[in-house]
C-alpha positions in Angstrom: 76.9 -24.9 82.9 78.7 -21.7 84.1 76.9 -18.6 85.2 78.4 -16.8 82.4 76.7 -19.1 80.0 73.4 -18.8 81.8 73.5 -15.0 81.4 74.5 -14.8 77.9 71.8 -13.9 75.6 72.0 -14.8 71.8 71.3 -12.1 69.3 69.6 -14.8 67.1 66.7 -15.1 69.6 65.2 -11.7 68.6 61.8 -13.2 68.2 61.4 -14.3 71.8 61.9 -12.0 74.7 63.5 -13.7 77.8 61.3 -13.9 80.8 63.8 -13.0 83.6 63.8 -9.3 84.2 67.7 -9.1 84.3 67.9 -11.1 81.0 65.2 -8.9 79.4 67.2 -5.8 80.2 70.5 -7.3 78.7 68.5 -8.5 75.6 67.2 -5.0 75.1 70.5 -3.3 75.6 71.9 -5.8 73.1 69.3 -4.7 70.5 70.3 -1.2 70.8 73.9 -1.8 70.0 73.5 -2.4 66.1 71.3 0.9 66.1 74.2 2.8 67.6 76.8 1.2 65.4 74.8 2.1 62.4 74.7 5.7 63.6 78.4 5.7 64.2 79.0 4.4 60.7 76.9 7.1 59.2 79.1 9.7 60.9 76.9 10.9 63.6 78.8 12.6 66.5 79.7 10.9 69.8 77.6 13.3 71.6 74.4 12.3 69.6 75.3 8.6 70.2 75.4 9.2 73.9 72.1 11.0 74.0 70.3 8.3 71.9 71.9 5.5 73.9 70.6 7.1 77.0 67.2 7.7 75.7 66.8 4.2 74.5 68.0 3.0 77.9 65.4 5.0 79.7 62.6 3.7 77.2 63.8 0.1 77.7 63.4 0.3 81.5 59.8 1.2 81.3 58.4 -0.4 78.2 59.1 -2.9 75.5 61.0 -1.2 72.6 59.4 -3.7 70.0 55.9 -2.4 70.9 55.6 1.2 69.6 52.3 1.8 71.3 53.8 1.0 74.6 56.6 3.5 73.8 54.1 6.2 72.7 52.0 5.8 76.0 55.1 6.1 78.1 56.4 9.2 76.3 53.1 10.9 76.6 53.0 10.2 80.3 56.4 11.5 81.0 56.8 14.8 82.9 58.4 17.6 81.0 58.0 20.0 78.1 57.2 19.1 74.4 60.8 19.7 73.6 61.9 17.1 76.1 59.5 14.4 74.8 60.6 15.2 71.3 64.0 14.0 72.1 62.7 10.6 73.1 60.6 10.5 69.9 63.7 11.2 67.7 65.9 8.7 69.6 63.2 6.0 69.2 63.0 6.8 65.6 66.5 5.4 65.0 65.5 2.1 66.7 62.2 1.6 64.6 63.9 2.5 61.4 66.8 0.0 61.9 64.4 -2.9 62.7 61.7 -1.9 60.3 59.0 -1.7 63.0 55.7 0.0 61.9 55.2 3.0 64.1 52.6 5.7 64.4 55.0 8.4 65.3 53.5 11.1 67.7 54.0 14.8 67.2 55.2 17.1 69.7 55.5 20.8 68.4 58.5 22.8 69.7 57.8 25.0 72.7 58.0 28.8 71.3 58.9 30.5 74.5 61.5 33.1 73.9 64.6 32.9 76.2 65.3 35.4 78.8 68.6 37.2 78.1 70.8 37.7 81.1 72.6 41.1 81.7 76.3 41.3 81.2 76.6 42.2 84.9 75.1 38.9 85.9 77.0 36.8 83.6 80.2 38.4 84.7 79.4 37.9 88.3 79.3 34.1 87.7 82.5 34.2 85.5 84.3 36.3 88.1 83.4 33.7 90.9 84.7 30.7 88.8 88.3 29.2 88.8 90.6 30.7 86.3 90.3 27.5 84.1 86.5 27.9 83.8 86.5 31.6 83.8 88.5 31.3 80.4 86.0 28.8 79.1 82.8 30.7 80.1 84.3 34.0 78.7 85.1 32.1 75.4 81.4 31.1 75.1 80.2 34.6 76.0 82.3 36.3 73.5 81.6 33.9 70.6 78.2 32.4 71.3 79.7 29.0 70.2 78.1 25.8 71.6 79.9 23.8 74.3 80.3 20.9 72.0 82.1 23.2 69.4 84.3 24.4 72.2 85.2 20.9 73.2 86.4 20.1 69.8 88.6 23.3 69.6 92.3 23.0 69.9 95.3 25.4 70.1 95.6 25.0 66.3 92.3 26.7 65.7 93.5 30.0 67.4 95.5 32.8 65.8 96.9 34.4 68.8 98.8 37.0 66.7 95.6 38.3 65.0 93.2 37.3 67.9 91.2 35.0 65.9 89.5 31.7 66.6 88.3 29.4 63.8 85.4 27.1 64.9 84.2 24.1 63.2 80.3 24.0 63.1 78.4 21.3 65.1 75.5 19.3 63.5 73.9 21.6 60.9 75.8 24.8 62.1 78.1 26.3 59.8 81.9 26.8 60.4 82.9 30.4 61.3 85.5 32.7 62.8 85.5 35.3 65.7 87.7 38.2 66.6 88.6 37.9 70.3 89.2 40.7 72.9 92.7 41.2 74.0 91.7 40.1 77.5 90.4 36.8 76.4 93.5 36.2 74.3 95.7 36.6 77.3 93.4 34.2 79.3 93.7 31.6 76.4 97.4 31.9 76.4 97.5 31.0 80.1 95.0 28.2 79.6 97.1 26.4 76.9 100.2 26.8 79.0 98.6 24.5 81.4 95.9 22.5 79.6 96.1 20.6 76.3 92.5 20.8 75.3 89.0 21.8 76.5 86.8 19.6 78.6 83.7 17.6 77.3 80.7 19.7 76.9 78.9 17.9 79.7 81.8 18.7 82.2 81.6 22.4 81.0 77.9 22.4 81.8 78.2 20.9 85.2 81.1 23.4 86.0 78.8 26.3 85.1 75.9 24.9 87.3 78.5 24.5 90.2 79.9 28.1 89.9 76.5 29.5 89.3 74.8 27.8 92.1 77.6 28.8 94.5 77.7 32.5 93.8 73.8 32.4 93.9 74.1 31.2 97.5 76.9 33.7 98.2 75.1 36.7 97.0 71.5 35.4 98.0 70.5 36.3 94.4 68.0 33.7 93.2 67.8 35.3 89.8 71.4 34.1 89.0 70.2 30.4 89.3 68.0 30.8 86.3 71.0 31.6 83.9 71.8 28.6 81.9 75.1 28.1 80.0 73.1 28.2 76.7 72.0 31.6 77.7 75.5 32.8 77.0 74.9 32.1 73.4 71.7 33.8 73.4 73.4 36.8 74.9 75.9 36.9 72.4 73.4 36.8 69.5 71.1 39.5 71.0 74.2 41.8 71.6 75.5 41.3 68.1 72.1 42.2 66.6 71.8 45.1 69.0 75.2 46.6 67.9 75.0 45.9 64.2 71.2 45.5 63.3 72.6 43.0 60.7 70.5 39.9 60.9 72.5 38.3 58.2 75.8 38.7 60.3 73.8 37.2 63.2 72.9 34.2 61.1 76.6 33.8 59.9 78.1 34.0 63.4 75.7 31.7 65.1 76.2 29.3 62.3 72.5 29.0 61.6 71.4 27.3 58.2 67.9 29.1 58.3 67.3 32.8 58.7 64.1 32.2 60.6 66.1 30.8 63.5 68.2 33.9 63.6 65.2 36.1 63.5 64.4 35.1 67.0 67.1 37.6 68.3 65.3 40.6 66.8 62.6 40.0 69.3 64.8 40.0 72.3 66.5 43.4 72.1 64.9 45.6 74.8 67.4 48.1 76.0 66.5 51.4 77.8 67.6 54.6 76.4 69.1 55.6 79.8 71.6 52.8 79.2 73.6 54.9 76.8 76.0 57.8 76.7 75.1 60.6 74.1 77.3 62.9 72.1 77.0 65.3 69.3 79.2 66.2 66.2 79.1 69.3 64.0 81.4 68.2 61.3 83.0 65.0 59.7 86.1 65.1 61.9 84.2 65.2 65.0 81.9 62.5 63.9 85.0 60.3 63.0 86.4 60.7 66.5 83.1 59.6 68.1 83.0 56.5 65.8 86.5 55.6 66.7 85.6 55.8 70.3 82.6 53.4 69.9 79.8 55.7 69.4 77.1 54.9 66.8 75.1 57.4 64.7 71.6 58.0 65.6 70.2 61.0 63.6 70.8 64.5 62.5 68.9 67.4 64.0 69.3 71.1 63.0 72.6 70.1 61.2 73.9 68.5 64.4 74.8 64.9 64.3 73.6 62.8 67.4 75.6 59.7 68.5 75.3 57.2 71.3 77.3 54.6 73.0 76.1 51.7 75.3 77.4 52.2 79.0 
């Protein structure tokens, strides 16, 4: 009998786990395939399939997927946050549902830590150090707060260069939405699409962010930069949007959230010092109108004089 025949594992032998470690790993990998195919047929994204596939592979290397208690013990022993452990619980859930396995599912509550919002100066220092290709990509995320996976699926057809608007298709439960882009970013995008047909995969974008961030951290000897994650650009966008508008419904819309409670997080993150503003006054409607046109926002009226401010 050939080596190929010896290594081949039949799907019909699901009741007896092979004894050889190599065959056992192959067996478990094969059992995960129908789970992933079912998920794909249900329309789940490629990114979700990759994540679940990876998590099931990790679990299969340390325990028997057909023994839920083994899986529970392994997840409980893992180093990492509750959020990290929850991703393994969610991934394993697809497996037990597919095979009808009885499972006492563990509960890991979401960590409720508030994210730290980086300053614009810190973000721009990383963007300025990046290649022109990735400076464009990072600037796009900073100005819109879209997720890397949403950017991955954007094409030139989604951008109205004349009006300076980008139309974004929502990812997972996020709603689709549109954004007005700065003239500087529009120019960068024109340059980008003259050289590239599409945006990179989300994982590639994240790795590029880590590379450029770590490089400028080393160059400037500023360890605070190394704590800035790519996802923090999304938090920065939402926090600044609420700071400028005080409109939580607009934040909900532009972030693509389905629940208002998710958006309310950003009302807790606004903490700007008053010395970060220019101030100005207006005695009549005409003067007030000019200030508004120049980016000032109304604060209050004192002794008949209107007081305005603008962020530095």
